[in-house]
Every structure is written in structure tokens, then in C-alpha cells.
DOKOL-433507 format. One record per atom (N, C-alpha, C): residue number from 1; atom name; x negated, y negated, z. Coordinates in nm, 2 decimals. Layout:
DOKOL-433507
k=NUM; a=CA; x=X; y=Y; z=Z
...
end
This chain:
DOKOL-433507
k=1; a=N; x=-4.27; y=-4.07; z=-0.60
k=1; a=CA; x=-4.29; y=-4.05; z=-0.74
k=1; a=C; x=-4.39; y=-3.91; z=-0.79
k=2; a=N; x=-4.42; y=-3.85; z=-0.71
k=2; a=CA; x=-4.49; y=-3.72; z=-0.73
k=2; a=C; x=-4.38; y=-3.63; z=-0.77
k=3; a=N; x=-4.30; y=-3.63; z=-0.66
k=3; a=CA; x=-4.20; y=-3.54; z=-0.65
k=3; a=C; x=-4.11; y=-3.54; z=-0.79
k=4; a=N; x=-4.08; y=-3.65; z=-0.82
k=4; a=CA; x=-4.01; y=-3.68; z=-0.95
k=4; a=C; x=-4.06; y=-3.64; z=-1.05
k=5; a=N; x=-4.24; y=-3.65; z=-1.07
k=5; a=CA; x=-4.30; y=-3.61; z=-1.18
k=5; a=C; x=-4.30; y=-3.46; z=-1.19
k=6; a=N; x=-4.33; y=-3.40; z=-1.06
k=6; a=CA; x=-4.31; y=-3.25; z=-1.05
k=6; a=C; x=-4.16; y=-3.17; z=-1.11
k=7; a=N; x=-4.06; y=-3.25; z=-1.08
k=7; a=CA; x=-3.95; y=-3.20; z=-1.15
k=7; a=C; x=-3.94; y=-3.19; z=-1.29
k=8; a=N; x=-4.01; y=-3.31; z=-1.33
k=8; a=CA; x=-3.98; y=-3.33; z=-1.49
k=8; a=C; x=-4.06; y=-3.27; z=-1.54
k=9; a=N; x=-4.18; y=-3.22; z=-1.50
k=9; a=CA; x=-4.28; y=-3.14; z=-1.54
k=9; a=C; x=-4.26; y=-3.00; z=-1.54
k=10; a=N; x=-4.16; y=-2.92; z=-1.47
k=10; a=CA; x=-4.15; y=-2.78; z=-1.44
k=10; a=C; x=-3.99; y=-2.76; z=-1.44
k=11; a=N; x=-3.94; y=-2.78; z=-1.53
k=11; a=CA; x=-3.78; y=-2.75; z=-1.53
k=11; a=C; x=-3.75; y=-2.61; z=-1.55
k=12; a=N; x=-3.82; y=-2.55; z=-1.58
k=12; a=CA; x=-3.84; y=-2.39; z=-1.56
k=12; a=C; x=-3.79; y=-2.36; z=-1.45
k=13; a=N; x=-3.86; y=-2.37; z=-1.36
k=13; a=CA; x=-3.88; y=-2.36; z=-1.22
k=13; a=C; x=-3.71; y=-2.37; z=-1.16
k=14; a=N; x=-3.68; y=-2.48; z=-1.18
k=14; a=CA; x=-3.55; y=-2.51; z=-1.15
k=14; a=C; x=-3.42; y=-2.42; z=-1.20
k=15; a=N; x=-3.48; y=-2.36; z=-1.32
k=15; a=CA; x=-3.37; y=-2.28; z=-1.42
k=15; a=C; x=-3.37; y=-2.15; z=-1.36
k=16; a=N; x=-3.48; y=-2.09; z=-1.32
k=16; a=CA; x=-3.47; y=-1.96; z=-1.26
k=16; a=C; x=-3.42; y=-1.97; z=-1.13
k=17; a=N; x=-3.43; y=-2.06; z=-1.05
k=17; a=CA; x=-3.38; y=-2.07; z=-0.92
k=17; a=C; x=-3.23; y=-2.07; z=-0.96
k=18; a=N; x=-3.14; y=-2.13; z=-1.04
k=18; a=CA; x=-3.02; y=-2.12; z=-1.06
k=18; a=C; x=-2.97; y=-2.00; z=-1.09
k=19; a=N; x=-3.06; y=-1.91; z=-1.17
k=19; a=CA; x=-2.99; y=-1.80; z=-1.21
k=19; a=C; x=-3.01; y=-1.68; z=-1.11
k=20; a=N; x=-3.10; y=-1.69; z=-1.02
k=20; a=CA; x=-3.08; y=-1.62; z=-0.90
k=20; a=C; x=-3.00; y=-1.63; z=-0.81
k=21; a=N; x=-2.95; y=-1.76; z=-0.79
k=21; a=CA; x=-2.81; y=-1.78; z=-0.68
k=21; a=C; x=-2.71; y=-1.74; z=-0.79
k=22; a=N; x=-2.71; y=-1.74; z=-0.91
k=22; a=CA; x=-2.56; y=-1.70; z=-0.97
k=22; a=C; x=-2.57; y=-1.53; z=-0.94
k=23; a=N; x=-2.69; y=-1.49; z=-0.97
k=23; a=CA; x=-2.68; y=-1.33; z=-0.92
k=23; a=C; x=-2.63; y=-1.29; z=-0.80
k=24; a=N; x=-2.65; y=-1.37; z=-0.71
k=24; a=CA; x=-2.64; y=-1.33; z=-0.56
k=24; a=C; x=-2.50; y=-1.34; z=-0.53
k=25; a=N; x=-2.45; y=-1.43; z=-0.59
k=25; a=CA; x=-2.29; y=-1.47; z=-0.61
k=25; a=C; x=-2.21; y=-1.35; z=-0.68
k=26; a=N; x=-2.26; y=-1.32; z=-0.75
k=26; a=CA; x=-2.21; y=-1.22; z=-0.81
k=26; a=C; x=-2.22; y=-1.08; z=-0.74
k=27; a=N; x=-2.33; y=-1.04; z=-0.67
k=27; a=CA; x=-2.32; y=-0.92; z=-0.59
k=27; a=C; x=-2.23; y=-0.96; z=-0.46
k=28; a=N; x=-2.22; y=-1.07; z=-0.43
k=28; a=CA; x=-2.14; y=-1.10; z=-0.31
k=28; a=C; x=-2.00; y=-1.06; z=-0.34
k=29; a=N; x=-1.98; y=-1.12; z=-0.48
k=29; a=CA; x=-1.82; y=-1.07; z=-0.54
k=29; a=C; x=-1.80; y=-0.90; z=-0.52
k=30; a=N; x=-1.88; y=-0.87; z=-0.56
k=30; a=CA; x=-1.90; y=-0.72; z=-0.60
k=30; a=C; x=-1.88; y=-0.65; z=-0.45
k=31; a=N; x=-1.94; y=-0.64; z=-0.38
k=31; a=CA; x=-1.93; y=-0.62; z=-0.23
k=31; a=C; x=-1.82; y=-0.67; z=-0.15
k=32; a=N; x=-1.77; y=-0.78; z=-0.15
k=32; a=CA; x=-1.63; y=-0.81; z=-0.12
k=32; a=C; x=-1.51; y=-0.71; z=-0.16
k=33; a=N; x=-1.49; y=-0.69; z=-0.27
k=33; a=CA; x=-1.39; y=-0.64; z=-0.31
k=33; a=C; x=-1.44; y=-0.49; z=-0.41
k=34; a=N; x=-1.44; y=-0.38; z=-0.32
k=34; a=CA; x=-1.49; y=-0.24; z=-0.36
k=34; a=C; x=-1.35; y=-0.18; z=-0.43
k=35; a=N; x=-1.42; y=-0.08; z=-0.52
k=35; a=CA; x=-1.28; y=-0.04; z=-0.60
k=35; a=C; x=-1.22; y=0.05; z=-0.54
k=36; a=N; x=-1.27; y=0.16; z=-0.45
k=36; a=CA; x=-1.20; y=0.26; z=-0.38
k=36; a=C; x=-1.23; y=0.24; z=-0.20
k=37; a=N; x=-1.12; y=0.21; z=-0.16
k=37; a=CA; x=-1.09; y=0.19; z=-0.01
k=37; a=C; x=-1.10; y=0.29; z=0.05
k=38; a=N; x=-1.18; y=0.29; z=0.16
k=38; a=CA; x=-1.21; y=0.43; z=0.24
k=38; a=C; x=-1.10; y=0.46; z=0.31
k=39; a=N; x=-1.05; y=0.58; z=0.37
k=39; a=CA; x=-0.98; y=0.62; z=0.45
k=39; a=C; x=-0.99; y=0.60; z=0.62
k=40; a=N; x=-0.91; y=0.52; z=0.66
k=40; a=CA; x=-0.92; y=0.46; z=0.81
k=40; a=C; x=-0.84; y=0.51; z=0.88
k=41; a=N; x=-0.73; y=0.56; z=0.86
k=41; a=CA; x=-0.56; y=0.64; z=0.95
k=41; a=C; x=-0.58; y=0.76; z=0.96
k=42; a=N; x=-0.72; y=0.84; z=0.99
k=42; a=CA; x=-0.71; y=0.96; z=1.02
k=42; a=C; x=-0.64; y=0.99; z=1.13
k=43; a=N; x=-0.67; y=0.94; z=1.27
k=43; a=CA; x=-0.62; y=0.97; z=1.36
k=43; a=C; x=-0.45; y=0.91; z=1.38
k=44; a=N; x=-0.45; y=0.80; z=1.33
k=44; a=CA; x=-0.30; y=0.76; z=1.33
k=44; a=C; x=-0.21; y=0.87; z=1.25
k=45; a=N; x=-0.26; y=0.92; z=1.16
k=45; a=CA; x=-0.18; y=1.01; z=1.09
k=45; a=C; x=-0.16; y=1.16; z=1.19
k=46; a=N; x=-0.25; y=1.19; z=1.28
k=46; a=CA; x=-0.26; y=1.30; z=1.37
k=46; a=C; x=-0.15; y=1.26; z=1.46
k=47; a=N; x=-0.12; y=1.13; z=1.52
k=47; a=CA; x=0.00; y=1.09; z=1.58
k=47; a=C; x=0.11; y=1.10; z=1.53
k=48; a=N; x=0.11; y=1.06; z=1.41
k=48; a=CA; x=0.25; y=1.08; z=1.31
k=48; a=C; x=0.28; y=1.25; z=1.31
k=49; a=N; x=0.18; y=1.33; z=1.24
k=49; a=CA; x=0.19; y=1.47; z=1.26
k=49; a=C; x=0.26; y=1.53; z=1.39
k=50; a=N; x=0.17; y=1.50; z=1.50
k=50; a=CA; x=0.27; y=1.53; z=1.65
k=50; a=C; x=0.40; y=1.50; z=1.66
k=51; a=N; x=0.44; y=1.38; z=1.64
k=51; a=CA; x=0.59; y=1.32; z=1.64
k=51; a=C; x=0.67; y=1.41; z=1.55
k=52; a=N; x=0.62; y=1.44; z=1.43
k=52; a=CA; x=0.69; y=1.53; z=1.32
k=52; a=C; x=0.74; y=1.64; z=1.37
k=53; a=N; x=0.63; y=1.72; z=1.44
k=53; a=CA; x=0.62; y=1.85; z=1.51
k=53; a=C; x=0.72; y=1.85; z=1.60
k=54; a=N; x=0.70; y=1.75; z=1.71
k=54; a=CA; x=0.79; y=1.74; z=1.80
k=54; a=C; x=0.93; y=1.74; z=1.77
k=55; a=N; x=0.97; y=1.65; z=1.67
k=55; a=CA; x=1.11; y=1.65; z=1.56
k=55; a=C; x=1.15; y=1.78; z=1.59
k=56; a=N; x=1.06; y=1.89; z=1.48
k=56; a=CA; x=1.06; y=2.03; z=1.45
k=56; a=C; x=1.09; y=2.08; z=1.56
k=57; a=N; x=1.01; y=2.09; z=1.67
k=57; a=CA; x=1.04; y=2.16; z=1.78
k=57; a=C; x=1.17; y=2.14; z=1.85
k=58; a=N; x=1.22; y=2.01; z=1.87
k=58; a=CA; x=1.37; y=1.98; z=1.93
k=58; a=C; x=1.49; y=2.07; z=1.83
k=59; a=N; x=1.43; y=2.05; z=1.70
k=59; a=CA; x=1.55; y=2.09; z=1.61
k=59; a=C; x=1.57; y=2.25; z=1.62
k=60; a=N; x=1.45; y=2.35; z=1.64
k=60; a=CA; x=1.43; y=2.45; z=1.67
k=60; a=C; x=1.52; y=2.52; z=1.81
k=61; a=N; x=1.51; y=2.40; z=1.87
k=61; a=CA; x=1.56; y=2.45; z=2.01
k=61; a=C; x=1.69; y=2.43; z=2.02
k=62; a=N; x=1.78; y=2.33; z=1.93
k=62; a=CA; x=1.89; y=2.32; z=1.91
k=62; a=C; x=1.97; y=2.44; z=1.84
k=63; a=N; x=1.90; y=2.51; z=1.77
k=63; a=CA; x=1.94; y=2.64; z=1.69
k=63; a=C; x=1.88; y=2.76; z=1.76
k=64; a=N; x=1.86; y=2.79; z=1.89
k=64; a=CA; x=1.83; y=2.89; z=1.97
k=64; a=C; x=1.70; y=2.95; z=1.93
k=65; a=N; x=1.62; y=2.88; z=1.85
k=65; a=CA; x=1.50; y=2.96; z=1.80
k=65; a=C; x=1.39; y=2.92; z=1.92
k=66; a=N; x=1.39; y=3.00; z=2.03
k=66; a=CA; x=1.27; y=2.96; z=2.11
k=66; a=C; x=1.15; y=3.03; z=2.06
k=67; a=N; x=1.12; y=3.11; z=2.01
k=67; a=CA; x=1.01; y=3.14; z=1.94
k=67; a=C; x=0.93; y=3.06; z=1.86
k=68; a=N; x=1.01; y=3.01; z=1.78
k=68; a=CA; x=0.95; y=2.92; z=1.68
k=68; a=C; x=0.92; y=2.77; z=1.78
k=69; a=N; x=1.01; y=2.74; z=1.87
k=69; a=CA; x=0.98; y=2.60; z=1.94
k=69; a=C; x=0.85; y=2.63; z=1.99
k=70; a=N; x=0.85; y=2.75; z=2.04
k=70; a=CA; x=0.71; y=2.76; z=2.14
k=70; a=C; x=0.59; y=2.77; z=2.04
k=71; a=N; x=0.57; y=2.82; z=1.92
k=71; a=CA; x=0.50; y=2.82; z=1.80
k=71; a=C; x=0.45; y=2.68; z=1.78
k=72; a=N; x=0.55; y=2.60; z=1.75
k=72; a=CA; x=0.52; y=2.45; z=1.70
k=72; a=C; x=0.46; y=2.38; z=1.85
k=73; a=N; x=0.52; y=2.40; z=1.96
k=73; a=CA; x=0.45; y=2.36; z=2.08
k=73; a=C; x=0.29; y=2.40; z=2.09
k=74; a=N; x=0.30; y=2.50; z=2.05
k=74; a=CA; x=0.13; y=2.55; z=2.06
k=74; a=C; x=0.06; y=2.48; z=1.97
k=75; a=N; x=0.07; y=2.44; z=1.85
k=75; a=CA; x=0.05; y=2.37; z=1.73
k=75; a=C; x=0.01; y=2.22; z=1.78
k=76; a=N; x=0.13; y=2.15; z=1.86
k=76; a=CA; x=0.14; y=2.01; z=1.88
k=76; a=C; x=0.03; y=2.03; z=1.99
k=77; a=N; x=0.01; y=2.13; z=2.09
k=77; a=CA; x=-0.09; y=2.10; z=2.18
k=77; a=C; x=-0.23; y=2.10; z=2.14
k=78; a=N; x=-0.27; y=2.20; z=2.02
k=78; a=CA; x=-0.39; y=2.17; z=1.95
k=78; a=C; x=-0.45; y=2.04; z=1.90
k=79; a=N; x=-0.35; y=1.97; z=1.83
k=79; a=CA; x=-0.37; y=1.84; z=1.79
k=79; a=C; x=-0.41; y=1.74; z=1.91
k=80; a=N; x=-0.29; y=1.77; z=2.02
k=80; a=CA; x=-0.32; y=1.67; z=2.13
k=80; a=C; x=-0.46; y=1.66; z=2.19
k=81; a=N; x=-0.51; y=1.80; z=2.19
k=81; a=CA; x=-0.61; y=1.81; z=2.25
k=81; a=C; x=-0.74; y=1.77; z=2.19
k=82; a=N; x=-0.71; y=1.74; z=2.05
k=82; a=CA; x=-0.79; y=1.70; z=1.94
k=82; a=C; x=-0.85; y=1.54; z=1.94
k=83; a=N; x=-0.74; y=1.47; z=2.03
k=83; a=CA; x=-0.72; y=1.32; z=2.02
k=83; a=C; x=-0.79; y=1.27; z=2.12
k=84; a=N; x=-0.84; y=1.14; z=2.12
k=84; a=CA; x=-0.92; y=1.06; z=2.21
k=84; a=C; x=-0.81; y=1.03; z=2.32
k=85; a=N; x=-0.84; y=0.97; z=2.44
k=85; a=CA; x=-0.78; y=0.93; z=2.56
k=85; a=C; x=-0.69; y=0.84; z=2.54
k=86; a=N; x=-0.70; y=0.71; z=2.43
k=86; a=CA; x=-0.61; y=0.60; z=2.41
k=86; a=C; x=-0.48; y=0.66; z=2.32
k=87; a=N; x=-0.51; y=0.77; z=2.21
k=87; a=CA; x=-0.43; y=0.84; z=2.11
k=87; a=C; x=-0.33; y=0.92; z=2.21
k=88; a=N; x=-0.40; y=0.99; z=2.29
k=88; a=CA; x=-0.32; y=1.09; z=2.37
k=88; a=C; x=-0.21; y=1.01; z=2.46
k=89; a=N; x=-0.26; y=0.89; z=2.52
k=89; a=CA; x=-0.15; y=0.80; z=2.58
k=89; a=C; x=0.00; y=0.79; z=2.51
k=90; a=N; x=-0.03; y=0.77; z=2.38
k=90; a=CA; x=0.08; y=0.74; z=2.31
k=90; a=C; x=0.18; y=0.86; z=2.28
k=91; a=N; x=0.12; y=0.98; z=2.32
k=91; a=CA; x=0.23; y=1.08; z=2.27
k=91; a=C; x=0.26; y=1.17; z=2.41
k=92; a=N; x=0.17; y=1.13; z=2.52
k=92; a=CA; x=0.18; y=1.23; z=2.63
k=92; a=C; x=0.35; y=1.22; z=2.65
k=93; a=N; x=0.43; y=1.11; z=2.66
k=93; a=CA; x=0.55; y=1.17; z=2.77
k=93; a=C; x=0.63; y=1.22; z=2.66
k=94; a=N; x=0.62; y=1.18; z=2.51
k=94; a=CA; x=0.71; y=1.29; z=2.43
k=94; a=C; x=0.67; y=1.44; z=2.44
k=95; a=N; x=0.56; y=1.46; z=2.48
k=95; a=CA; x=0.52; y=1.61; z=2.45
k=95; a=C; x=0.57; y=1.65; z=2.58
k=96; a=N; x=0.52; y=1.59; z=2.69
k=96; a=CA; x=0.63; y=1.61; z=2.85
k=96; a=C; x=0.75; y=1.67; z=2.84
k=97; a=N; x=0.83; y=1.58; z=2.78
k=97; a=CA; x=0.95; y=1.58; z=2.76
k=97; a=C; x=1.00; y=1.71; z=2.68
k=98; a=N; x=0.92; y=1.72; z=2.56
k=98; a=CA; x=0.97; y=1.82; z=2.50
k=98; a=C; x=0.93; y=1.99; z=2.57
k=99; a=N; x=0.82; y=1.98; z=2.64
k=99; a=CA; x=0.83; y=2.09; z=2.74
k=99; a=C; x=0.90; y=2.12; z=2.82
k=100; a=N; x=0.94; y=2.02; z=2.91
k=100; a=CA; x=1.07; y=2.04; z=3.01
k=100; a=C; x=1.19; y=2.12; z=2.94
k=101; a=N; x=1.23; y=2.03; z=2.80
k=101; a=CA; x=1.32; y=2.05; z=2.71
k=101; a=C; x=1.32; y=2.21; z=2.70
k=102; a=N; x=1.22; y=2.26; z=2.64
k=102; a=CA; x=1.20; y=2.42; z=2.61
k=102; a=C; x=1.21; y=2.49; z=2.74
k=103; a=N; x=1.14; y=2.47; z=2.84
k=103; a=CA; x=1.15; y=2.54; z=2.96
k=103; a=C; x=1.29; y=2.55; z=3.01
k=104; a=N; x=1.37; y=2.44; z=3.00
k=104; a=CA; x=1.52; y=2.44; z=3.07
k=104; a=C; x=1.62; y=2.53; z=2.96
k=105; a=N; x=1.59; y=2.51; z=2.82
k=105; a=CA; x=1.64; y=2.59; z=2.74
k=105; a=C; x=1.61; y=2.73; z=2.74
k=106; a=N; x=1.50; y=2.77; z=2.79
k=106; a=CA; x=1.48; y=2.91; z=2.76
k=106; a=C; x=1.52; y=2.99; z=2.93
k=107; a=N; x=1.54; y=2.91; z=3.01
k=107; a=CA; x=1.60; y=2.94; z=3.15
k=107; a=C; x=1.73; y=2.95; z=3.10
k=108; a=N; x=1.81; y=2.89; z=3.07
k=108; a=CA; x=1.96; y=2.92; z=3.06
k=108; a=C; x=1.98; y=2.98; z=2.96
k=109; a=N; x=1.86; y=3.03; z=2.86
k=109; a=CA; x=1.92; y=3.14; z=2.76
k=109; a=C; x=1.93; y=3.25; z=2.80
k=110; a=N; x=1.84; y=3.30; z=2.92
k=110; a=CA; x=1.83; y=3.43; z=2.96
k=110; a=C; x=1.94; y=3.47; z=3.06
end
């Protein structure tokens, strides 16, 4: 009985509590949907960039531009050395193949 009497006497307290909970819901909604999404694919871009440069180096080798292929290979190795171990494993074999293609092409060109 005392509880019912308390609720009837103090409806203001009940109203204040509801307003606070609505504000919390609004804040949660704002946090869940940010307006600007952060960029998280920087490392993935390095792998894509390495693959594009490998393609560029192979095209240079096909055109017998060995100096250009060598410069592109050096750029690839700089990018490769900055990657972490898991990312390196994704492009290692392609870089290794490019190295042997470049050395073989230079050998036959002499």
C-alpha cells in the first residue's frame, strides 16, 4: 500500500526517469550510426598496389625495358618490407616469380 501511495504522490520522479532513458536511447542511436566512416583498408591497399606494380613490371619486361622493370621491382620491395608478416605471405610468391622472370629476361638480353 505504501508503494502505491508513493507512486501516486510523486509522478514527477517517474517522468524524470523516462526522459533520461529516452536521452540514452538517442545517444546510443547516434553512436551506432556515425556520419563519417573511418578508413580501415590501408594495408589492403598496399597489397593491391604491389600487385598493380607487379603487372607494370611484367609489361616492362615484355617490352624489353629492363631498367624500368628494375625500378618498379625496387618500389615493390620497399612496399613489401613495410608490410606485416601475414600480408607479406599473400604477395611473396608473385614477387619471387617476378624476380626470376626479370633475371631470366636480363640474362637472355645480354
